[in-house]
C-alpha positions, 0 to 999 in steps of 0.5 A: 499500499502507498499512502499519500499525504496532502493529496487535496493539494496541487503537488501530491494531488497530481502525483496521485493522478500520475500514480493511477497510470502506474499502479491499481488504485486499490494500492493507493490511499490518501491521508487528508485533513478534510475528507470532504475535499477528497471525494474525487479519490473515492470515485477513483476507488482510492481509500480516503483516510483522515490524517492531520499532522496537527492531530497525532491521534489521527495518524496511526490509522492514516498510516496503517499498512503503508509500505511507502508513505509520501509525506508532503511538507507543511506549508503553513507559515504560522506553524512549526513545520519541523515539529509537525514533521516530527509528529508525522515521522514518529507516527510512521515509525510506530505504524511500521512504515516500509519507507518514508518519502518526503517532499523536500527542496533543493538547497535544503540547509540549516544556514540558508536565508530561505526559511523553508530550506532550514526546515527541510534540512531539519526534517531530512535529519529527523528522517535520517535518525528514524531508523526507517528507510527514506527518500527526501525528494529535493525538488527544484524551485517550482516554476509557477512561483515565477508569477509572483517573484517577477510581479506584473512584468507583463503590464509594467515592462520591469522586473524588479529584484533585490539581488540576482542569482541562478534557480533551477526553475522546475514544473510542479507537475513534473516533480509530481510525475517523477514522485510517482515513478519513484513510488511505483518503482518500489525502492532504489532511491535512498536519502536526498534525491535531487530533481531539477529542470536542466537549466538554472537561469539568472533573472537577467536570463529570464528577463531576456526570455520574458522580452522574447515571450512579450515581443517587446523589451523587458527591463531588469532592475536590481535594486538592493535588499533594503530598497526592494523591501521598501518598494514591496511594503509600500505596494501593500505586501505584508512585511513578513511576506516580503521578508520570506521572499527576500530570502528567496532571492538571497539564497539564489544569489548564494548559489543555493538553487543553482545545481542541476541534476540529470535525474528528473529528465531520466525518470520522465524520459524526456526533458523537463519543462523549462522557464520559457514554458512557464512564462508562456503558460497561463498564470498559475498560482 
C-alpha cells in the first residue's frame, strides 16, 4: 500500500493522478485533513483516510499498512513545520511504514536565508535518525512561483529584484510525475534525491526570455535588499511576506538553487519543462 498525504493540494494531488497510471487504485490511499475535499479520490477507487499532522491521534490509522508513505511538507507559515514533521515521522515509525518519502527542496540547509530550506534540512535529519528507509525528494524551485516573484512584468515591462542569482525553476507537475515514478519503482532511491529542470537561469537570463515571450523589451532592475523591501511594503505586501520572499532571492544569490541534476529527465524519459514554458503558460498560483 502506498499512502500519500496532502493529496488535496496541487503537488501530491498530481502525484496521485500520475501514480494511477502506474499502479491500481486499490494499492493507493490518501491521508487528508479534510475528507470532504477528497471525494474525487473515492470516486477513483482510492481509499481516503483522515490524517492531520497537527492531530497525532489521527495518524496511526492514516498510515496503517503503508509499505511507502509520501509526506508532504507543511506549508503553514504560522506553524512549526519541523515539529509537525516530527509528529508525522514518529507516527510512521510506530505504524511500521516500510519507507518514508518526503517532499523536500533543492538547497536544503540549516544556514540558508530561505526559511523552508532550514525546515527541510532539519526534517531530513529527523528522517535519517528514524531508522526507517527514507527518500527526500529535493525538488527544484517550482516554476509557477515566477508569477509572484517577477511581479506584473507583462503590464509594466519591468522586473524588479533585490539581488540576482541562478535558480533551477522546475515544473510542479514534472515533480509530481517523478514522485509517482519513484513510488511505483518500490525503492532504490535512498536519502536526498535531487529533481530539477535541466537549467538554472539567472533573473537577467529570465528577463531576456520574458522579452522574447512578450515581443517587447522587458527591463531588469536590481535595487538591493533594503530598497526592494521598502518597495514591496509600499505596494501593500505584508512585511512578513516580503521578508520571506527576500530570503528566496538571497539564497539564489548564494548559489543555493544553482545546481541541476539529470535524474528528473531520466525518470520522465524527456526533457523537463523550462522557464520559457512557464512564462508562456497561463498564470498559475
